[in-house]
C-alpha positions, 0 to 999 in steps of 0.5 A: 546395478540397474538392468539395461535396454540398449537401443543402438542405431546409426540413425540418430533421430530415429533411435532417440525418438524410439527410446523416448517412447519406449522409456515412457512405457510403464510396463518396462522394468529396465533402464533405456540407453541410447547408442549411435554406434556399435562401439558405444553399445559394446562399452555399455555392455562391458561396464553395465551389461544389457538384458535387451539390445535393439540394434539397427540392421545397418550394423553388420551381423559380424559386429552384432554377434559380438554383443553380450546382451541376453536378448537381441532384436534387430530393427530391419528396414524391410519386412522379411529381412533375414537375421542371425539365428539367435536374433529376432527381427522387428520391422522398424517402420511401424508404430512403437506400440507394435514394436514394443508389443513384439518385444513383450510377446517374445520375452513372455514366450521365452519366460522372461516376464521379469523384465516387465511389470504391470502398473497397478493403481487404486481400485478396480471398477467393472462398468457395463453399458447395456440396453434392450433398446437398440439403435439409440447410440449405446456404443457411442455412449460407451466409448464417450464414457471411456474417453471421459474416464480415461482422462483421470484413470486407466480405462479399457473398453471392450466391444462385445457386440455381435456386429460392431461395425467399423470397429471390426477389421476382418483379416486384420493383423491387430490383436482382438478380444478373441486372442485375449480369450485364448490367453485367458483360457491358458491360465497364464500368469502374464495376462496383464502384460499381454493385454497392455501390449495388445491394446490400441490407444484412442485419445488415451482410452485403451481399446481392443479389437472386437471378436471378428466373427459373430458366431464366435462371440455367441459361442463363448461360454459365461465361464470363459467371460467370467474368467477373463473379466476377473483376470483383467481386473486382477492382473490388468493395469486398468482401473476401469473396465467398460463392457459394451454388451449385447444379447449375443453374449452368454451370461448377460445377466450374470455380467450385470450381476457382478458389475459395479455400475450398469448404465442403461441408455434409453429414449423417450418413446411409447414403443421403446418404453414398452420394450423396457416394460417387457425387459424388466418383467423378464428380469422379475420372472427370472428371479433377477429383481434386484438387477432392476434396482441397479440400472442407471437409466440414462436418457440419450438426449443430445450427443453422447458426450453430453449424455455422459456428462449429465450421467456422471454429474448426476452420479456425483451429486446424488447418493440415491438415484432417480432416473438420470437426466429426468425431472427428479421427484423425491429420492428413490422414486420414479413416480412423476418422472417415468410413467412406466414401472411406477408402483411395480418396481422398487427403484430406490437403489438406482445410482448407488455406488457399490464396491463389491468383491466379484463373487456371489452369495445366495440371498432371498432372491437367489441371484447374489 
């Protein structure tokens, strides 16, 4: 017998719309049934049983307490409405995403993860967008990349900037990256389910609010970032994880080391090319020479969507990378394309896609 979620309310249009959206949630491992009277719900429970009951507060408590459902949520018309001691109130006039998230959170807190599942599809890719050059539209590029990838694959975007600007909501009620780190540190088995209930969708792209306070971001240790990244890739429902990182993130080079793809946005400028020279010199000095081969140089020329399109088209059409969006010379060389770094860094590996396990083993450079 299929396990049931019954949604019962005398507001027929509301309950039908609510049921349609909840039934489409891939995480729900229950069959959704709709009733417009408590008597209908009673008959369903009698013949089929119910794991969860969502019931409108217009139905009196005397009737609601007769329900046999294992867990009962009351859809309230006003926030703060009191319900029975054994009931869980949910404000009905909020987004279905928030309603569903509250159901998931309650069930996980009561160790009822078996009512849900984490949809898993295909492989996993860790994509990092980082550049030592600032104010060139890097975050807009990262978001645009996420929107493009999300059209075909589940994609999660995490902003790890010190000051993410309009992305931040100080004092807001939405879950943030700080909350996800908290759950990750608890080493709970249900991080994938919690994550799916915490994110917001922006035109198909899953987004989680950034850490609200810059000092908190700086204090997160690399070990915590590493644990979180591995748990998302292992337990989350997303095929692509995009990290929009900054120098404020501890373990920046370690994140670049374990990622599958690293996009490095840049602009044509004598001053900015000097910054890139210095950055690559630092990589070599610190023993991270191979990271310079991994960078996919992406010129920020035009709108971010255009830059993303060119970067992905370049990635699709070549197995070996020159600098993305430049006049390509022979494969594996930047000579004639970039005046800087020519003859000083072997860039023969730029653009090559490598699918690797997220673990490190030493080599002659001591970084892999």
